[in-house]
N, C-alpha and C positions, 0 to 999 in steps of 0.2 A: 068385917065383911071383906071377902077376898076381892082382890083387884081383877078387873076384867082384862083378859089378854086381847091385845089388838094386833092388827097386821104388822105394825112397826116392831112390836116385840118379837113376833115370829121371825121377821127379817133379821133382826139383831141376833137372835138365838141361832138362826141358820148360818149367818156370817161367822159367828163364834165357832160353830161346829166345823165349818169349812176350814177356818184357821187352825183349829185343833187337829183336824185330820191331816192338814198339810204339815204341821209341826211334827206330828207323829211319823209321817213318811220321811221327813228330813232326819229326825232323830234315829229312825230305824236304819236309814241308809248310812248315816254317820257311824252308828254302832257296828254295822257290818264292815265298814271301811276300817274302823279301829280294830276290830277282831282280825281282819286280814293282815293288818300291819303287825299286830301282836303275834300272830302265828308265824309270819315271816321272820320277825325278830327272834322268836323262840327257835326256829329252825336254824337261823344264822348262829345264834348263841351255842346251840348244841353242836353244830359243825365246827365252830371255832374251838370249843372245849375238846371235842374229839381230836381235832388236828393238834392241839397242844399236848394231849396225852401221847399221841403217836410220836410227836417231836421229842417229848421227854424220854420215851422209851428208846428212841434212836440216839439221842445225845448221851444217855447213860450207857449206851451200847448193849442194852439188855437183849435186843433182838439178835444182834450179832452173836452174843454169848450163847443165846438159846440155840441158834443154828449150829454153833460150834459144839455145844453139848450133845445135840441130836446126832451130829456126824460122828463124834467120838464114841458115843454109845453104839451107833450102828457098826462101827469098826471094831468094837470089842466083842470077842467071841461069847456067845450065849453060855451062861453058867460060870463064867469067870469072875463075876461080881458077887458081892455078898447078896443074900436073899433079899434084903431090904432095898439094895440098889437095883437088883433085877426087877423088883416090883415097880420101880420108877422108870424103867427103860422106855415105856410108852408115853411118859409125861411130856417130853418136849414136843412130839408130834401132835399130841392132843392140844397142848397150849397154842402151838402154831396154828392149828386148824381153828381153834376158838378165836384167836386174834384175826385171822383172815375173815371169818364169818361176821364177827362183831364189828370190825372196823372197815370191812370191805377191802382188805389188803390182798394183793396178788403178787406172786414172785415176778421179779423183773430182772432177767438176766442172772448171771453168776458173778461172784466176786472176781475181779480181774478182767471181766468182759469190757470191751470198748464199744461205745455207741456214739452216734452223732446226734446233735440237737442244735436248734437255732439259738441265737443269742437271747431271744425273747423267752425261750423255754428255760434258760438257766436260772431265772428268778425263782423257779419252783424247787430248786435244789440247793443243798449245802454241799460244797465240794472243797477238796484240798488238792493242790497240784504243785508240782515242781516245775517252774518255767524251763522250757527247753532252751538250751544255749544255741543261739544262731551263729553259725560260723560264717564269717565274712571272708571272701577270697579277694 
């Protein structure tokens, strides 16, 4: 014979449902927080990897060499290269444009240009310099 449901049973079931709903809201909020953290970590990881690729290109001086190749090809009269090399004449510009678009690079001055920056900005750059000799009179 089935048990008769009494008011105290309904109150316990209602209390359990309230706790379950609260637990669901907490779990949902925590999962959204975790998802936001995971997205942020992913974005940071992608940016860090992208930065390391650009640094590697710079350290190996591929970007400098690519610009030199582009300039040399631009200074070479059309038709003076073999047909195979003439076909590659546009490659440096196309690769430079791809790098600019893919990595958000933009030209910044010319080689040999001088520019000023604060000491706090120096942390973002690698640089080589020859200390100036200070003459004392």
